[in-house]
N, C-alpha and C positions, 0 to 999 in steps of 0.2 A: 293645539291651542292658542300655539303660537300667534296660527297664519290668523286667529278668528282674531286675537288680539293686536297684529300688524293693519288688521284692515278698521279695524274699528280705530284706533289709534289713528291713519291716515288721513280716517275720514272726519276726524272731532279734530287735528290740524286742520282741514277742510275749510268745514266750515266757522273756524276762530278765523283765518284766512279770510274767508267771506268776511266776517262781522271788522275785520279790518285791529285785530288784535293785535301785540303779540304775544309769546307763552308769559313772558312774568307778567302784566295785566290780566290775563284768563288769569291763570294760576293767586294773583291774588283777589284776582274776587270770588273766587271756588275756596278760597282758604286752604291752596297746597301752596310747595316748593313749587320755585320752577325747574326745579327737576325732574321735583316726580311729573310734571307736566312734560317736560325732556323723550322722560321715562316710559310713558304710557302714550303719547304718540309713537313713536318711534318700535311703540311696536314690546318695549320690554317689559313693563308692567301692566298689569292690566289691575282693574279702577271696580274704586265700591260702591256697591247701587249707591253707595248715600251722596258723592263723588259723581257718578255717571247724573243722578235726578242732579243736582246744580250745575253740569255741564248744560242740559239740556232747562232747565228755566236763565242758569244768566249766559245761552243763544239766543235764548227763544225760543227754540225747537222743541216736534215731536219728540219719541225715541224712534216713530218710522220715520222720519227721517236723520238720524242717525248710525240709523240701520239699515238703511234700503240700499245699499251695496254689499248686501248682503246676501242669497239666494239661498234656497231651501238645500240646497248640494253641502253648500263650506253647514249648518247648525247642524245636518243629515250624525254627523258622526259625531257630533258630542250628545244625543239626544238623553242617552245614561247618564251621563254629566249634568244635562239641566236635568231631569227630575229628579236626583241625590239632591240639589242644590234646592230645592223646595221646597220641597220631607225639609232640609233643615233648616228651610227660611220659616215653615209654620209649624214648625218647634220651638226650636227659640228663636224666629223674631219675627214674631207675627205681625209689628208695623211694617215691615219692609216690602208682605206681600201686595199689595198694592203695586207697587213698583215692576215687580217679578209679572203683576198681571200683567199690568201695561205696558211691557217690556217683549209678553209673551204675543199681544193683540198686532202689539208693531212687525212678527213675520210674515203676518197671515196678506199673504197675495190676493 
């Protein structure tokens, strides 16, 4: 999973820089610490669905823009983990299912 975290973190940093935002500015807009954002961008920490949704909104992008850096070979090995996460959301956090659904649709080519 660390490869996925690193690729996604790099993509978030690219989009942040394209909008001429510093890490401190973006972290303030996301209501997270600059250290947390640094760790996300470096692939040392994975982000929550809520933070991912905030990033999408603040950077004014779609999920497909965030995940455009992946191909199906990057995701395929994580199929079982994705399936288990969706089952967990369905049972425990149904309010996050629309975010999960939008995320999954972003991987369709």
